[in-house]
C-alpha positions as CSV (number, residue, x, y, z in Angstrom):
1,A,-38.9,-147.3,-68.7
2,N,-39.4,-148.6,-72.2
3,K,-35.7,-149.1,-73.1
4,L,-34.9,-152.5,-74.5
5,L,-33.0,-154.6,-71.9
6,V,-31.2,-157.8,-73.0
7,F,-31.2,-160.5,-70.3
8,G,-29.2,-163.1,-72.2
9,T,-28.0,-164.5,-75.5
10,F,-27.7,-168.1,-76.6
11,E,-26.5,-170.4,-79.3
12,R,-27.7,-174.0,-79.2
13,A,-27.5,-177.1,-81.5
14,F,-30.6,-179.2,-82.0
15,T,-31.9,-182.0,-84.1
16,F,-34.6,-181.1,-86.7
17,Q,-37.1,-183.8,-87.6
18,N,-38.2,-183.7,-91.3
19,D,-41.7,-184.7,-92.4
20,D,-40.2,-187.8,-94.1
21,G,-38.8,-189.1,-90.8
22,T,-35.2,-188.1,-91.5
23,S,-33.4,-185.7,-89.1
24,K,-30.8,-183.0,-89.6
25,E,-28.5,-181.2,-87.2
26,K,-29.1,-177.4,-87.0
27,T,-28.1,-174.5,-84.8
28,T,-30.4,-171.8,-83.4
29,M,-29.3,-168.6,-81.7
30,G,-31.1,-165.6,-80.3
31,L,-31.6,-163.2,-77.4
32,I,-34.0,-162.6,-74.5
33,F,-35.2,-159.1,-73.9
34,S,-37.9,-157.0,-72.2
35,S,-38.2,-153.5,-70.6
36,K,-38.4,-152.2,-67.1
37,R,-42.1,-151.2,-67.4
38,V,-43.1,-154.6,-68.8
39,L,-41.1,-156.5,-66.1
40,E,-42.8,-154.5,-63.3
41,R,-45.7,-157.0,-63.9
42,L,-43.4,-159.8,-62.7
43,R,-43.3,-158.1,-59.3
44,V,-47.1,-157.8,-59.2
45,F,-47.6,-161.6,-59.9
46,I,-45.0,-162.5,-57.3
47,E,-46.5,-160.2,-54.6
48,S,-50.1,-161.4,-55.3
49,G,-49.1,-165.0,-54.5
50,V,-51.8,-166.4,-56.8
51,P,-51.3,-169.4,-59.1
52,I,-50.7,-168.3,-62.6
53,C,-51.1,-169.6,-66.1
54,I,-48.2,-168.8,-68.4
55,Q,-48.3,-168.9,-72.2
56,A,-45.6,-168.9,-74.9
57,D,-45.8,-168.8,-78.7
58,G,-43.9,-167.4,-81.6
59,T,-44.9,-165.2,-84.6
60,Y,-43.2,-164.7,-88.0
61,K,-43.1,-162.0,-90.7
62,L,-41.3,-159.5,-88.6
63,H,-37.8,-160.2,-89.8
64,H,-36.5,-160.4,-93.3
65,G,-34.5,-163.6,-92.5
66,G,-37.4,-165.5,-91.1
67,W,-36.3,-165.2,-87.4
68,V,-39.1,-165.7,-84.9
69,L,-40.4,-163.3,-82.2
70,C,-41.7,-165.4,-79.2
71,D,-43.8,-164.0,-76.3
72,L,-43.8,-165.4,-72.7
73,G,-46.3,-164.0,-70.3
74,V,-49.3,-164.6,-68.1
75,H,-53.0,-165.1,-69.0
76,I,-55.5,-163.8,-66.5
77,C,-59.2,-163.2,-66.3
78,R,-60.0,-159.8,-64.8
79,W,-63.0,-157.4,-64.4
80,D,-62.9,-154.5,-66.8
81,S,-64.9,-151.7,-65.3
82,S,-65.1,-149.7,-68.5
83,Q,-66.6,-152.6,-70.5
84,R,-68.5,-153.9,-67.4
85,K,-67.5,-157.5,-68.0
86,Y,-64.8,-160.0,-67.3
87,V,-62.1,-160.2,-70.0
88,H,-59.3,-162.5,-70.8
89,T,-56.0,-160.7,-71.1
90,F,-52.4,-161.7,-71.9
91,Y,-49.7,-159.8,-70.2
92,P,-46.2,-160.3,-71.8
93,L,-43.2,-160.5,-69.5
94,L,-40.3,-161.5,-71.8
95,Y,-39.6,-161.8,-75.5
96,M,-37.2,-164.1,-77.4
97,F,-35.9,-163.2,-80.8
98,C,-34.4,-166.4,-82.3
99,R,-33.5,-168.0,-85.6
100,T,-35.5,-171.2,-85.0
101,E,-38.0,-172.3,-82.4
102,C,-36.9,-175.5,-80.7
103,Y,-36.7,-177.2,-77.2
104,A,-33.3,-175.7,-76.4
105,A,-34.4,-172.2,-77.2
106,Y,-37.6,-172.4,-75.2
107,L,-35.8,-174.1,-72.3
108,Y,-33.4,-171.1,-72.1
109,F,-36.4,-168.8,-72.4
110,F,-38.3,-170.3,-69.5
111,K,-35.3,-170.6,-67.2
112,T,-34.6,-167.0,-67.8
113,L,-38.0,-166.1,-66.5
114,R,-37.5,-168.4,-63.5
115,C,-34.2,-166.8,-62.6
116,L,-35.3,-163.2,-63.0
117,S,-37.5,-163.2,-59.9
118,E,-34.4,-163.9,-57.8
119,E,-32.0,-161.7,-59.7
120,L,-34.3,-158.7,-59.8
121,F,-36.4,-159.0,-56.7
122,G,-34.3,-161.3,-54.4
123,L,-37.0,-163.9,-54.4
124,S,-36.1,-167.5,-55.3
125,D,-38.6,-169.4,-57.4
126,A,-41.4,-167.1,-56.2
127,L,-43.8,-167.5,-59.2
128,D,-46.5,-170.0,-58.6
129,V,-46.7,-171.4,-62.1
130,R,-49.8,-173.7,-62.1
131,C,-50.5,-174.0,-65.9
132,G,-48.8,-173.5,-69.3
133,G,-50.8,-172.8,-72.4
134,L,-49.7,-174.1,-75.8
135,D,-51.0,-175.3,-79.2
136,R,-49.7,-178.8,-79.2
137,S,-46.1,-177.9,-79.8
138,V,-44.0,-180.8,-78.5
139,Y,-40.8,-178.7,-77.9
140,I,-42.7,-176.1,-75.9
141,A,-44.4,-178.9,-73.8
142,D,-41.0,-180.5,-73.1
143,A,-39.5,-177.2,-72.1
144,Y,-42.4,-176.4,-69.8
145,T,-42.2,-179.7,-67.9
146,T,-38.4,-179.5,-67.6
147,T,-38.6,-176.1,-66.1
148,W,-41.7,-176.6,-64.0
149,P,-42.2,-180.4,-63.4
150,T,-45.7,-180.1,-61.9
151,I,-47.1,-177.8,-64.5
152,I,-50.5,-178.6,-66.1
153,L,-50.3,-178.2,-69.9
154,L,-53.4,-176.5,-71.3
155,L,-54.1,-177.4,-74.9
156,C,-55.6,-174.5,-76.8
157,W,-59.3,-175.2,-77.3
158,P,-59.8,-173.0,-80.4
159,H,-56.9,-174.7,-82.0
160,L,-58.4,-178.2,-81.3
161,A,-61.9,-177.1,-82.4
162,R,-60.5,-176.2,-85.8
163,K,-58.0,-179.0,-86.3
164,F,-60.1,-182.0,-85.6
165,K,-62.3,-181.2,-88.6
166,E,-59.4,-180.8,-91.1
167,G,-56.6,-182.8,-92.8
168,E,-55.9,-186.3,-91.6
169,F,-58.9,-186.3,-89.3
170,L,-61.3,-185.5,-92.2
171,K,-59.7,-188.2,-94.3
172,A,-60.2,-190.8,-91.5
173,L,-64.0,-190.3,-91.5
174,V,-65.9,-193.0,-93.3
175,N,-69.1,-191.0,-93.4
176,K,-68.7,-187.3,-93.6
177,D,-72.2,-186.8,-92.3
178,N,-71.0,-188.1,-88.9
179,L,-68.9,-184.9,-88.4
180,G,-71.9,-183.0,-87.1
181,V,-72.6,-185.5,-84.3
182,I,-68.9,-185.8,-83.5
183,T,-68.6,-182.0,-83.3
184,K,-71.4,-181.9,-80.7
185,H,-69.7,-184.6,-78.7
186,V,-66.3,-182.8,-78.7
187,H,-68.0,-179.6,-77.5
188,L,-69.7,-181.6,-74.8
189,L,-66.3,-182.9,-73.6
190,H,-65.0,-179.3,-73.6
191,S,-67.9,-178.3,-71.3
192,C,-67.0,-180.8,-68.6
193,R,-66.9,-179.2,-65.1
194,S,-64.2,-181.4,-63.5
195,I,-61.4,-183.7,-64.5
196,P,-63.2,-186.9,-63.2
197,Q,-66.2,-186.0,-65.4
198,F,-64.0,-185.5,-68.4
199,E,-62.1,-188.8,-67.9
200,L,-65.4,-190.7,-67.4
201,L,-67.2,-189.2,-70.4
202,A,-64.4,-189.3,-73.0
203,P,-64.1,-193.2,-73.2
204,L,-67.9,-193.5,-73.6
205,I,-67.9,-191.0,-76.5
206,F,-64.9,-192.7,-78.1
207,E,-66.9,-196.0,-77.9
208,V,-69.9,-194.4,-79.6
209,W,-67.7,-193.1,-82.4
210,D,-66.1,-196.6,-82.8
211,K,-69.2,-198.8,-82.7
212,A,-72.4,-196.8,-83.1
213,L,-71.1,-194.4,-85.8
214,D,-68.7,-197.0,-87.2
215,E,-65.8,-194.6,-87.2
216,P,-62.9,-196.6,-85.5
217,A,-60.1,-194.9,-87.4
218,F,-61.3,-191.4,-86.5
219,A,-61.9,-192.4,-82.8
220,K,-58.4,-193.9,-82.6
221,R,-56.7,-190.8,-84.2
222,F,-58.6,-188.3,-82.0
223,E,-57.9,-190.3,-78.8
224,A,-54.2,-190.5,-79.7
225,T,-53.9,-186.8,-80.6
226,Y,-56.1,-185.1,-78.1
227,F,-56.5,-187.4,-75.1
228,E,-53.4,-189.4,-74.5
229,G,-50.3,-188.2,-72.7
230,P,-50.2,-184.4,-71.9
231,W,-52.7,-183.5,-74.6
232,G,-56.0,-184.2,-72.8
233,N,-56.3,-180.9,-70.8
234,W,-58.7,-178.8,-72.9
235,H,-62.0,-178.8,-70.9
236,L,-63.3,-175.7,-69.3
237,S,-62.2,-176.2,-65.6
238,V,-59.0,-178.1,-66.1
239,S,-56.7,-175.2,-65.1
240,G,-57.9,-175.1,-61.5
241,I,-57.6,-171.3,-61.7
242,P,-61.0,-169.5,-61.7
243,G,-61.7,-167.9,-65.1
244,V,-58.6,-169.2,-66.8
245,M,-59.5,-171.5,-69.7
246,P,-57.4,-173.5,-72.2
247,T,-57.1,-170.9,-75.0
248,Q,-54.3,-169.1,-76.7
249,N,-56.5,-166.4,-78.1
250,G,-55.0,-163.7,-75.9
251,I,-51.4,-164.2,-77.1
252,E,-52.6,-164.7,-80.7
253,A,-54.4,-161.3,-80.5
254,G,-51.2,-159.8,-79.2
255,H,-49.4,-161.1,-82.3
256,K,-51.9,-159.4,-84.6
257,V,-51.5,-156.1,-82.7
258,Q,-47.7,-156.4,-83.0
259,K,-47.9,-156.7,-86.8
260,V,-50.3,-153.7,-87.1
261,I,-47.9,-151.5,-85.0
262,L,-44.8,-152.6,-86.8
263,S,-46.3,-152.5,-90.3
264,V,-45.9,-148.7,-90.3
265,D,-42.2,-149.2,-90.6
266,G,-42.6,-152.2,-92.8
267,L,-42.7,-155.9,-91.9
268,R,-39.8,-158.3,-92.5
269,A,-37.3,-155.7,-91.3
270,A,-33.5,-156.1,-91.3
271,T,-32.0,-157.2,-88.0
272,P,-30.6,-153.7,-87.0
273,I,-34.0,-152.1,-87.8
274,F,-35.9,-154.7,-85.8
275,L,-33.7,-154.4,-82.7
276,N,-33.2,-150.7,-82.8
277,T,-36.7,-149.6,-84.0
278,S,-39.3,-152.3,-84.1
279,A,-38.6,-154.0,-80.8
280,P,-38.5,-150.7,-78.7
281,K,-41.7,-149.5,-80.4
282,M,-43.4,-152.9,-79.5
283,L,-42.2,-152.7,-75.9
284,A,-43.6,-149.1,-75.5
285,Q,-47.0,-150.3,-76.8
286,T,-47.0,-153.3,-74.6
287,G,-46.2,-151.1,-71.5
288,K,-49.5,-149.2,-72.2
289,K,-51.7,-152.3,-71.3
290,A,-54.1,-151.9,-68.5
291,P,-52.1,-151.5,-65.2
292,L,-51.8,-154.4,-62.9
293,T,-52.0,-154.5,-59.1
294,S,-51.7,-157.5,-56.7
295,E,-55.4,-156.9,-56.0
296,N,-56.8,-157.2,-59.5
297,V,-55.1,-160.5,-60.2
298,T,-56.4,-162.4,-57.2
299,Y,-59.5,-163.9,-58.9
300,S,-61.7,-162.7,-56.0
301,G,-64.6,-161.6,-58.2
302,H,-64.4,-157.8,-58.5
303,G,-67.4,-157.6,-60.8
304,P,-71.0,-156.9,-59.6
305,F,-73.3,-159.8,-58.9
306,A,-76.2,-159.4,-61.3
307,I,-79.7,-159.4,-59.7
308,E,-80.9,-161.5,-62.6
309,V,-78.5,-164.3,-61.6
310,A,-79.8,-164.2,-58.0
311,L,-83.4,-164.3,-59.1
312,K,-82.7,-167.3,-61.4
313,A,-80.9,-169.1,-58.5
314,K,-84.0,-168.4,-56.3
315,R,-86.3,-169.9,-58.9
316,L,-84.2,-173.0,-59.2
317,L,-84.2,-173.5,-55.5
318,L,-88.0,-173.1,-55.3
319,V,-88.6,-175.9,-57.9
320,A,-85.7,-178.1,-56.8
321,E,-86.4,-181.7,-55.8
322,P,-86.3,-182.4,-52.0
323,H,-82.8,-182.9,-50.8
324,Y,-80.8,-183.3,-47.7
325,E,-77.4,-181.9,-46.8
326,L,-74.4,-184.1,-46.4
327,P,-71.8,-183.4,-43.7
328,E,-69.0,-181.4,-45.3
329,E,-66.4,-184.1,-44.8
330,E,-68.5,-186.5,-47.0
331,I,-68.6,-184.2,-50.0
332,D,-66.0,-185.0,-52.7
333,S,-65.6,-181.6,-54.3
334,S,-63.5,-183.1,-57.2
335,H,-66.8,-184.0,-59.0
336,Y,-68.2,-180.6,-58.7
337,G,-65.4,-178.4,-60.1
338,E,-64.0,-175.4,-58.3
339,R,-65.8,-173.6,-55.5
340,H,-65.1,-170.2,-57.2
341,F,-66.9,-169.1,-60.3
342,I,-66.9,-166.3,-62.9
343,I,-70.5,-165.5,-63.8
344,N,-71.4,-164.5,-67.3
345,T,-73.8,-161.6,-67.2
346,G,-73.9,-160.8,-70.9
347,S,-77.1,-159.8,-72.6
348,G,-79.8,-162.4,-73.4
349,A,-81.7,-164.6,-71.1
350,D,-79.7,-167.7,-72.1
351,N,-76.5,-166.1,-70.9
352,I,-77.8,-165.3,-67.5
353,G,-76.6,-167.8,-65.0
354,N,-74.0,-169.4,-67.2
355,M,-71.3,-170.1,-64.6
356,T,-67.8,-170.9,-65.8
357,P,-65.4,-172.4,-63.3
């Protein structure tokens, strides 16, 4: 069940863009692999029929020649009965071992996943891929949209929360003391409960940075980097899938575990050692992840409903201002986020009732 299975090899030419604006023609090559046990998850996601969020990223230091190991899998939010809380988990489906990450390599990677549902299970294009997570990699974004034209690109929030306070952004600030206020504004944008709310609030905040804080260069750079084009999807409810947020933490945590497992035999392994020893060991460990069924990936709220949350809702209703109910057809739900929620019941009074769409 954990035997390494190769689903394709490739060799592609691509144009590499240097930092100085020049370009150079290069060639990448590699292979796509997985195991029977890991790919059983593909059947589960197909049978569940739920929209999914896929994620892809690469990690280094596993091969002596600098080749990259890339993961492609599904990010879900599930109830963990042993920890008594909802947890975010990344379930790998396929791996790509390649010389260089580029658009052509990821395009082959994604199309392999799309074809496998038909080749293995006789189901054509059965995966409902709603979102794709990434850390602002243009070549991954282009491969996503080529393979799944309607996909929503989710920009990793932890990546953004770190990057906008470093490098060229920090240099663009006229007054470094403004960074505290700007950080609060960025976190406020991240907390938006719907796309219309995010799109209405962002221009107002950019105007405050430009005029009130006198930081036009920073405002322009942030807007161009994290708002325009496909890069503006990083607020809490943008995925449209309950519990699934714009974060790559799950796949990044998986990379750390891979390095710990493979460090026993030594990192930066030679190619024969990586393919014959390291990769099979990694597949065996990946297959031990919590088992999946079509029931526990349906986002139907398997966790208990805390009595503290119900009591807080009751208190809010008792002190609420008088209101009247609108006919259902007059309610525009797009301004109120999703109708399904994950409820954070962690310790502390402040956590009770925090509802994350």
